[in-house]
C-alpha positions in Angstrom: 76.3 78.6 93.7 78.2 81.5 95.3 76.5 83.5 97.2 75.9 87.4 96.2 78.3 90.1 97.3 75.5 92.5 98.2 74.1 89.4 100.6 77.6 88.9 102.2 78.2 90.6 105.4 81.9 91.9 104.5 84.8 91.2 106.9 86.7 94.7 108.4 89.1 96.3 106.2 92.3 95.9 107.8 94.8 95.1 105.1 95.1 96.9 101.7 96.9 95.8 98.4 98.0 99.0 96.7 98.8 98.0 93.2 100.7 100.4 91.4 104.0 102.8 93.5 104.0 106.0 92.0 103.0 109.2 93.6 99.5 108.5 93.8 99.9 104.7 95.1 102.6 106.0 97.6 100.6 108.7 98.8 97.2 106.5 99.2 99.7 103.8 101.0 100.9 106.5 103.2 97.5 107.8 104.0 96.4 104.2 104.6 99.3 103.3 106.9 98.9 105.9 109.1 95.7 105.4 109.8 96.6 101.8 111.3 96.1 99.5 108.2 98.2 97.3 107.0 99.4 98.0 103.4 100.9 95.7 100.6 102.3 97.9 98.1 103.1 95.9 94.6 104.7 97.3 91.4 106.5 95.3 89.0 109.1 97.6 88.9 111.5 96.9 92.0 113.1 100.7 91.7 109.6 101.6 91.9 109.0 99.4 95.4 112.0 100.6 96.7 111.2 104.5 95.8 107.5 104.1 97.7 109.5 103.0 100.5 112.0 105.5 100.6 108.9 108.5 99.9 107.2 107.1 102.9 110.3 107.5 105.0 111.0 110.9 104.3 107.1 112.1 104.0 106.5 110.7 107.7 109.8 112.3 108.8 108.7 115.5 107.5 105.3 115.2 109.2 107.3 114.5 112.4 109.2 117.7 112.2 105.6 119.8 111.5 104.1 117.7 114.5 101.9 116.1 112.7 102.6 112.9 113.3 104.7 111.4 116.8 108.0 109.8 116.5 106.6 106.5 117.9 103.3 107.0 115.4 106.1 106.8 112.7 108.1 104.0 114.1 104.6 102.2 114.4 103.5 103.0 110.7 106.6 102.6 109.1 106.7 98.0 109.2 103.1 98.4 108.2 104.6 99.1 105.1 105.6 96.2 102.6 106.1 95.8 99.1 106.6 93.4 96.5 106.8 92.8 92.8 104.4 90.0 92.4 100.4 90.4 92.6 100.2 87.1 94.4 101.2 88.9 97.5 97.4 90.5 97.4 95.9 87.6 97.9 95.2 87.9 102.0 93.7 92.0 101.2 90.7 93.0 102.1 90.6 95.6 99.6 92.6 96.3 96.7 93.5 99.6 95.2 94.9 99.6 91.4 96.4 102.6 90.6 98.5 101.8 87.1 98.8 104.0 84.7 95.4 105.0 82.2 95.4 102.0 80.0 91.9 99.5 79.8 94.5 96.9 78.5 97.0 97.6 81.9 94.0 97.6 84.3 92.0 94.6 82.6 94.9 92.6 82.8 95.5 93.7 86.4 91.7 92.6 87.6 91.9 89.4 85.7 94.8 88.7 87.3 93.2 89.6 90.5 90.6 87.1 90.0 92.6 84.2 90.7 94.2 85.5 93.6 92.0 87.3 96.3 89.3 85.7 98.3 85.8 86.2 96.8 84.6 88.9 99.1 87.5 91.1 98.4 87.0 94.5 97.5 88.6 95.5 93.6 88.5 99.4 93.3 90.2 101.0 90.6 91.8 104.9 91.2 90.9 105.8 87.1 89.8 109.1 86.6 89.6 108.9 83.0 87.9 104.9 82.5 84.6 103.2 82.6 84.6 101.4 85.9 81.6 99.4 84.2 83.7 98.5 81.6 86.7 97.6 84.0 84.1 95.5 86.2 82.1 93.6 83.4 85.2 91.8 82.8 86.2 90.6 86.3 84.9 87.3 87.4 82.7 89.2 90.2 81.8 92.4 88.8 79.4 93.4 91.7 82.8 93.8 94.2 84.7 96.2 91.5 83.9 100.2 92.2 86.2 103.3 91.7 88.1 104.8 94.5 89.3 108.0 93.2 91.7 109.6 95.4 93.2 113.2 94.9 96.9 114.1 94.5 98.3 114.8 97.0 96.8 111.9 99.0 97.9 112.4 102.5 96.7 116.7 102.0 93.4 116.5 100.0 90.1 115.8 101.8 88.2 114.3 98.8 87.6 110.7 97.9 85.2 110.1 95.2 83.3 106.6 95.7 82.3 105.3 91.7 79.6 102.9 91.5 78.7 101.0 88.4 75.2 99.4 87.6 76.7 96.3 88.8 78.6 97.3 92.3 76.8 95.9 95.5 75.8 98.3 97.9 77.8 96.8 100.7 80.8 97.1 99.0 80.4 100.8 98.3 79.6 101.1 102.1 82.6 99.2 102.8 84.8 101.5 101.5 82.7 104.7 102.1 83.0 104.0 105.9 87.4 103.0 105.3 87.0 106.7 103.8 85.5 108.4 106.7 87.9 106.6 109.0 90.7 107.7 107.0 89.6 111.3 107.7 88.4 111.5 104.2 85.0 113.2 102.6 84.0 110.8 100.4 81.5 111.7 97.4 79.0 109.2 96.0 79.0 109.1 92.2 77.8 107.3 89.1 80.4 106.1 86.7 80.7 108.5 83.9 84.3 109.6 83.0 86.2 112.4 85.1 83.3 111.8 87.9 82.5 115.0 89.5 85.4 117.0 90.3 88.1 116.0 87.2 84.8 116.3 85.3 84.3 119.9 86.2 88.2 120.7 86.1 89.6 119.2 82.9 87.2 121.0 80.8 88.3 124.4 82.5 91.8 123.2 81.7 91.3 122.4 78.1 89.6 125.6 77.5 92.6 127.1 79.0 95.1 125.3 76.8 92.8 126.3 73.8 92.9 130.2 74.9 96.7 130.1 75.1 96.9 127.9 71.9 94.8 130.7 70.0 97.6 133.4 71.3 94.7 135.3 73.1 96.9 135.7 76.0 100.1 134.6 77.4 100.8 132.0 79.8 101.3 134.2 82.8 98.4 136.2 82.3 95.9 133.3 82.1 97.4 131.8 85.0 97.6 135.2 87.0 93.9 135.9 85.8 92.5 132.7 87.2 94.3 132.9 90.3 93.7 136.7 91.3 90.3 136.6 89.5 89.1 133.3 91.3 91.1 132.7 94.1 92.5 129.5 92.6 95.6 127.9 94.0 97.2 127.5 90.6 96.6 128.8 87.0 95.1 125.9 85.0 98.3 125.9 82.6 100.8 125.4 85.9 98.3 122.8 86.9 98.1 121.1 83.7 102.1 121.0 84.1 101.6 119.6 87.6 98.8 117.2 86.5 100.7 115.5 83.4 100.2 116.9 79.6 100.1 113.5 79.1 97.5 112.5 81.7 95.0 116.0 81.2 95.2 114.4 77.3 93.9 111.0 78.2 91.4 112.1 80.5 89.8 114.6 78.2 89.9 111.7 75.3 87.4 109.3 77.5 85.6 112.4 78.3 84.8 113.6 74.7 84.3 110.0 73.6 81.2 109.8 76.2 80.0 113.2 75.6 80.7 114.2 72.4 80.8 117.9 73.8 83.8 120.4 72.1 84.6 121.3 75.2 86.0 118.1 76.2 87.9 117.4 72.6 91.4 117.7 73.7 93.1 121.3 72.4 95.8 120.4 69.8 98.8 121.8 71.9 97.9 119.1 74.3 98.6 116.5 71.6 101.7 117.9 70.1 103.2 118.4 73.9 102.8 114.9 75.0 104.1 113.7 71.6 106.9 116.0 72.0 107.5 114.4 75.4 106.8 117.9 76.7 104.6 116.4 79.7 104.8 119.2 82.5 107.0 119.3 85.6 107.6 115.4 85.5 109.5 116.0 82.2 111.0 119.3 82.8 109.2 121.4 80.3 105.6 121.6 79.4 103.5 125.0 79.4 106.5 126.2 81.3 110.2 125.4 81.6 111.2 123.7 85.1 114.9 124.0 86.7 114.8 120.0 86.1 112.4 117.3 85.6 110.4 116.4 88.8 111.4 119.9 89.7 108.3 122.9 90.6 110.7 125.7 90.4 109.9 127.7 86.7 112.7 129.1 84.8 112.9 131.7 82.2 112.7 130.5 78.6 111.8 132.1 75.6 108.6 132.7 76.0 109.0 134.2 79.6 108.2 138.1 79.6 110.9 140.7 79.7 110.8 142.8 82.9 111.1 146.4 83.1 109.1 149.3 82.2 106.7 149.8 79.0 108.9 150.2 75.5 106.0 153.3 74.7 105.9 156.2 76.7 102.4 156.4 78.6 100.0 159.6 79.1 100.0 161.6 82.8 97.3 160.7 84.6 96.6 162.8 87.9 92.9 162.6 88.0 90.4 160.0 87.3 86.4 160.5 86.5 84.2 157.3 87.6 80.7 157.2 86.4 78.5 155.4 88.6 76.8 154.9 91.8 77.0 151.3 92.5 79.3 148.7 94.6 81.7 148.7 91.7 81.6 152.4 91.0 82.5 153.3 94.4 84.8 150.5 94.6 86.8 152.1 91.9 86.8 155.2 93.0 87.8 154.3 96.6 91.0 152.5 95.0 92.0 155.4 93.2 91.8 157.8 95.8 94.0 155.5 98.1 96.4 155.4 95.5 96.2 159.3 96.0 94.6 160.3 92.8 92.1 163.1 92.3 88.7 161.1 91.7 85.3 162.8 90.5 82.5 160.7 91.1 79.5 161.1 89.1 76.2 160.1 88.7 73.0 160.9 87.5 71.7 163.0 90.7 74.0 164.7 93.2 72.0 162.6 95.7 73.3 159.2 93.9 76.9 160.4 93.7 76.5 161.8 97.6 75.5 158.2 98.6 77.8 156.3 96.7 81.3 158.6 98.3 79.1 157.9 101.5 79.3 154.1 100.9 83.4 154.9 100.4 83.3 156.7 103.8 82.0 153.4 105.7 84.5 151.5 103.6 87.2 153.6 104.5 85.9 153.4 108.1 86.0 149.5 108.3 89.8 149.8 107.5 90.2 151.9 109.8 88.5 149.6 112.3 90.6 146.4 111.4 93.7 148.8 111.6 94.5 148.3 107.7 94.6 152.2 107.6 94.9 155.3 110.5 91.8 157.4 110.7 93.7 160.4 109.4 94.8 158.9 106.2 91.3 157.5 105.5 89.7 161.2 105.8 92.1 162.5 103.4 91.6 159.8 100.9 87.6 160.6 101.2 88.9 164.2 100.9 90.1 162.9 97.2 86.7 162.4 96.2 84.7 164.9 94.5 80.6 163.7 94.5 78.9 165.3 90.8 75.4 164.9 89.7 76.5 165.8 86.2 79.1 164.2 83.8 80.4 167.3 82.9 82.6 167.5 85.8 84.3 165.4 83.8 85.8 168.3 81.6 89.6 168.2 82.7 89.9 164.5 84.0 92.7 162.5 82.7 90.8 159.3 82.8 87.2 158.8 82.4 86.0 155.5 83.5 82.3 154.3 83.2 81.1 151.5 85.9 77.4 152.0 85.0 74.6 149.6 84.0 75.6 146.5 81.7 73.9 147.5 78.6 75.4 148.0 75.8 72.8 151.0 74.9 73.6 152.3 78.0 77.3 152.5 78.0 77.3 153.5 74.3 75.1 156.6 75.3 77.8 157.4 78.1 80.6 157.1 75.8 79.1 159.6 73.5 78.7 162.0 76.6 82.4 161.3 77.4 83.1 162.0 74.0 82.0 165.7 74.2 82.7 166.4 77.4 86.2 165.2 78.2 89.3 167.0 76.7 91.5 166.2 73.8 93.8 163.0 75.2 92.0 162.0 78.0 91.8 158.2 78.1 88.1 156.5 78.3 87.7 152.9 80.0 84.7 151.0 80.3 84.7 148.4 83.0 82.4 145.9 81.1 82.7 142.2 82.0 81.0 140.7 78.9 80.3 143.3 76.0 82.1 144.2 73.3 84.8 147.3 74.4 85.1 148.2 70.2 81.0 148.9 70.5 81.6 151.6 73.3 85.1 152.9 71.4 82.9 153.6 67.7 80.5 155.9 70.2 82.9 157.8 70.0 85.1 160.2 67.5 88.1 159.0 69.3 88.0 155.5 69.3 92.0 155.1 69.9 91.8 156.3 73.2 89.2 153.8 74.3 90.3 150.7 76.7 88.5 148.0 78.5 89.5 148.5 82.5 87.8 145.2 84.2 87.9 145.0 88.1 86.3 142.4 90.3 84.1 142.9 93.1 85.2 144.1 95.6 87.1 146.2 93.6 89.4 147.3 96.7 90.1 143.5 97.9 90.4 141.8 94.3 93.8 142.4 92.6 93.3 141.7 89.2 92.5 144.0 86.3 91.6 142.6 83.0 93.2 145.3 80.2 91.3 145.2 76.9 92.7 146.8 74.1 90.6 147.0 70.6 91.8 146.7 67.4 92.0 150.6 67.5 93.4 151.4 70.8 96.7 153.0 70.7 100.0 151.3 72.2 100.4 154.7 74.7 96.7 154.3 75.9 97.5 150.7 76.7 100.8 151.4 78.3 99.4 154.2 80.5 96.4 151.9 81.9 99.1 149.1 82.6 101.3 151.7 84.2 98.1 152.9 86.1 97.2 149.3 87.2 100.6 149.2 89.1 100.1 152.4 90.8 96.7 151.6 92.1 98.5 148.0 93.3 96.3 146.2 91.1 97.8 143.4 88.8 97.2 143.8 85.2 96.8 141.0 82.9 96.2 141.6 78.8 93.8 140.1 76.7 91.4 141.0 73.3 88.5 142.4 72.6 86.2 138.9 73.0 83.1 137.6 75.3 84.7 137.0 78.6 88.3 138.2 78.1 90.2 135.5 80.2 88.2 134.9 83.7 84.7 134.7 82.6 85.1 132.8 79.3 86.7 130.0 81.1 85.0 130.4 84.6 81.0 130.3 83.0 81.3 127.2 80.9 82.5 125.6 84.1 79.7 126.9 85.9 77.2 125.6 83.4 78.6 122.3 83.6 78.1 122.1 86.9 74.3 122.9 86.2 74.4 120.1 83.9 75.4 117.8 86.0 72.5 118.3 88.8 70.1 118.7 85.7 70.9 115.3 84.8 70.4 113.9 88.2 74.4 112.9 88.2 75.3 114.5 91.6 73.6 116.8 94.2 74.6 120.5 94.8 76.1 119.8 97.9 78.3 116.7 96.7 79.3 119.1 93.5 80.3 121.8 95.9 82.4 119.7 97.9 84.0 117.8 95.4 85.6 121.1 93.6 86.5 122.6 97.2 88.2 119.7 98.5 89.2 118.1 95.0 90.2 121.3 93.4 91.2 123.4 96.0 88.2 126.5 95.0 87.6 129.0 97.4 84.2 128.2 96.8 81.8 125.8 94.9 80.0 126.4 91.9 76.7 126.7 93.1 77.4 128.5 96.4 79.7 131.0 93.7 76.2 131.5 91.2 74.5 132.1 93.9 76.3 135.2 95.2 77.1 136.3 91.4 73.1 136.1 90.7 71.8 133.8 88.6 70.5 136.4 86.1 74.3 137.7 85.8 75.6 134.4 85.1 72.8 133.7 82.5 73.3 137.2 80.6 77.1 136.0 80.6 76.4 132.7 79.7 74.1 134.1 76.5 76.9 136.5 75.8 79.5 133.6 75.4 77.2 131.2 73.4 76.4 133.9 70.8 80.2 135.0 70.4 82.0 131.3 69.9 78.5 129.8 68.8 79.4 126.3 70.3 76.4 124.1 71.3 78.5 123.3 74.8 78.0 126.5 75.8 74.4 127.1 75.6 72.8 127.9 79.2 71.9 125.1 80.8 67.9 125.2 80.9 67.8 124.8 84.6 69.4 128.1 85.0 67.1 129.6 82.6 64.3 128.4 84.5 65.2 129.6 87.6 65.7 133.3 86.2 62.3 132.8 84.8 60.9 131.8 88.2 62.7 135.1 90.1 65.1 132.8 92.1 68.2 135.1 91.0 70.4 133.6 94.5 71.5 135.4 97.7 69.7 138.6 96.5 66.2 137.5 96.4 66.7 134.8 99.6 66.4 131.5 96.9 68.5 130.7 94.0 70.3 126.9 93.7 69.9 127.2 97.8 67.5 129.2 99.7 69.0 131.7 102.1 67.2 133.4 105.7 65.7 137.0 104.8 67.7 139.9 106.5 
């Protein structure tokens, strides 16, 4: 009777076979040989095997030039990589990592063949990010030695490795590959078997929504990508990332996720199918959401959808002075932005004291800029002189733009727009900084809805470059043109979007955050593992739970409710765990406790 793998001490992993020498397989092979392991590269295509050798030689040469690898280390590493076209070459491997196309049929063929080739104690790992590890393991002669080992592209650079166990996987196999990942300088995260695992499970839902947003012609591809890069600090926009991953690959992953979850957020957007079936799969084909210089090139070239450069076709209105209503962080930040650009700013609040306090906050912000060498003391003083605090909105009588940054409460905003309507001169532009409320509802509180527009700044306004410019069905072209031109003058990047809940950034960001909460709620992964996965595997500046605690759980819940109410998608319903934390007063950093606890200041 065979000894179960869980009871058998495993040999140290010294030789690894990598089956499938595409971009990912070659990258994994490089990581392994640079760590001192012997690597057997296997691909049915002799051309692919030869290309893998060339790619490894070129990549390690670059590493030497960048002083990340010595010439001797390179000379030692290259002979450790040998390529073959027959699976029989894996016979002596301690670990086999399969990185073939995302197809059950192909992967099952590989695993069945390996059953008759490798030793009984050899660990078999699949690199899938979409298919069931359990299903692959169940078809193996020794399911206890099968697990998932999901690297991220490019494998030499990305630190995250998801170690995926099925209900059949032996703990000794998990321990062996986890230790290997640590030896490789990676950060392993243990996860269970569900499509997409942690990182891709969260990432692909977000990418799918971005594709659907573009397909609905809600915003241009350039504006969607710019919004997520500038508004969230992401390294790439979602549509550019889909082109890099491969539109066909994304579609496959989403189909697997939807088959399991039946969540409409995972149902692939029709445009993904259309592009895939047309062969427009992204960078690798030379065209996807964008057009590229050549297949495989990262250089985007103009096409019929590229926006024309140049000034606005519609002449705008003259803006010399700006009124900012509010006394909080956002109001003072926006006032600072306009004053730095040379505009006269009236900063009005409900009382003179609140307005003076807001101006004092700006003074401290400018002083920090002076201390950091970003501006001179003279420039800071002249900037502050441009800001006039006022305890009444009557001070907005002569401003060319009146912009509110008060509480995110529709009734409060509508009352304020009623005041703007009475106080502001004819032709003044009236703007709201709302992040979730309908702009048109503010506009209807006035007798001049054509002059009303949304200007959604991001916090902290002096640092964040993005402004979502939200026009309603009633906003005139000259108002829209004026605001876009104004964004350029205050050194912000405008993106156009229509008047619907969440605009671009929040409509894509908060469902992703909500899905992360559901993962914790379902005990699939821990807060720390999810945050690590998104930072290391997705390049996010903050993990979802770090971000939720910074934004505020009450603010997050309010936005989730608005999105759910507007789009009526069950998948957008706020996670009960979020509702429970808010009900308990655990609102994040501001209360000292949210998803994590914080030291009281």
